[in-house]
C-alpha positions in Angstrom: -55.7 -270.4 -110.3 -52.5 -269.5 -108.7 -51.8 -268.6 -105.2 -51.0 -265.1 -106.6 -54.4 -264.9 -108.5 -56.0 -265.9 -105.2 -54.7 -263.3 -103.4 -55.3 -260.8 -105.7 -58.7 -261.5 -105.8 -59.3 -261.3 -102.3 -57.7 -258.3 -101.9 -60.2 -256.8 -104.4 -63.1 -258.8 -102.6 -61.9 -257.6 -99.3 -61.5 -253.9 -100.2 -64.7 -254.0 -102.3 -66.8 -255.1 -99.2 -64.9 -252.6 -96.7 -66.1 -249.7 -98.9 -69.5 -251.2 -99.2 -70.1 -251.4 -95.3 -68.3 -248.2 -94.2 -71.2 -246.0 -94.4 -73.4 -248.8 -92.9 -74.3 -248.1 -89.3 -72.4 -244.9 -89.1 -73.2 -242.4 -86.7 -71.7 -238.6 -87.5 -70.7 -236.2 -84.8 -73.8 -233.9 -86.3 -76.1 -236.9 -85.3 -75.0 -236.9 -81.7 -74.6 -233.4 -81.4 -71.0 -233.2 -80.4 -68.9 -231.8 -83.0 -65.2 -231.4 -82.2 -63.6 -228.6 -83.2 -61.4 -228.6 -86.3 -63.7 -231.4 -87.7 -66.5 -231.6 -89.6 -70.1 -232.6 -88.5 -70.2 -235.7 -91.0 -67.1 -237.0 -89.1 -67.8 -240.5 -87.5 -68.8 -239.9 -83.7 -67.2 -243.8 -82.7 -65.5 -245.5 -85.6 -65.1 -249.1 -84.5 -62.5 -250.2 -86.7 -61.7 -253.4 -85.3 -64.9 -254.7 -85.4 -65.7 -253.6 -88.7 -62.2 -255.5 -90.1 -63.2 -258.6 -88.6 -67.1 -258.1 -90.3 -65.5 -257.4 -93.4 -62.9 -260.4 -93.0 -65.7 -262.8 -92.4 -67.6 -261.6 -95.4 -64.8 -261.3 -97.5 -63.5 -264.9 -96.9 -67.2 -266.3 -97.6 -67.6 -264.6 -101.0 -64.0 -265.1 -101.7 -64.3 -269.2 -101.2 -67.5 -268.9 -103.5 -66.1 -267.5 -106.3 -62.6 -269.4 -105.7 -64.5 -272.5 -105.9 -66.6 -271.5 -109.1 -63.2 -270.4 -110.7 -61.6 -273.6 -109.8 -64.4 -275.7 -110.7 -64.8 -274.0 -114.1 -68.5 -274.0 -114.0 -68.6 -270.4 -115.6 -65.7 -269.6 -118.1 -65.4 -266.5 -120.4 -67.0 -268.2 -123.0 -70.0 -268.2 -121.2 -70.4 -264.8 -120.4 -69.6 -264.3 -124.3 -73.4 -263.1 -125.3 -72.9 -261.5 -128.7 -70.3 -264.4 -129.7 -67.3 -262.4 -130.2 -65.0 -264.9 -129.1 -66.5 -267.3 -131.9 -67.4 -271.0 -131.4 -64.6 -273.3 -129.6 -62.9 -275.6 -131.7 -64.2 -279.3 -131.3 -62.1 -281.0 -128.3 -61.1 -277.6 -126.9 -61.6 -277.1 -123.5 -62.1 -273.7 -121.6 -59.1 -273.0 -119.0 
C-alpha cells in the first residue's frame, strides 16, 4: 500500500466515522427549550466539536490500523470477494496482489 493510498483510506474512514457519530448524544435547542431566534429547533444546543474530533480520530486510527494491516498482510484479496467467480480462477503460480 502506498502512502497516498494509506492517506486516502484514513480520510475515508475518518469522514465515515464522523458522519456516523455526529447525531450520537446530540441535544437540540428544542430539547433544551431555548431556541435562538433565527435558528431551527433541531439545531444543536451545545456542540463540542473538539471533543468529538478527538473521539472520531481515535476510532478512525484503530479502524485504519486494522484495515491497513489486512490489506498489507494480504489475508483478504479481491478474488476472495468474487462470490460468482466472474474473475475466473487464478493461473497456477500467480499470486494475488
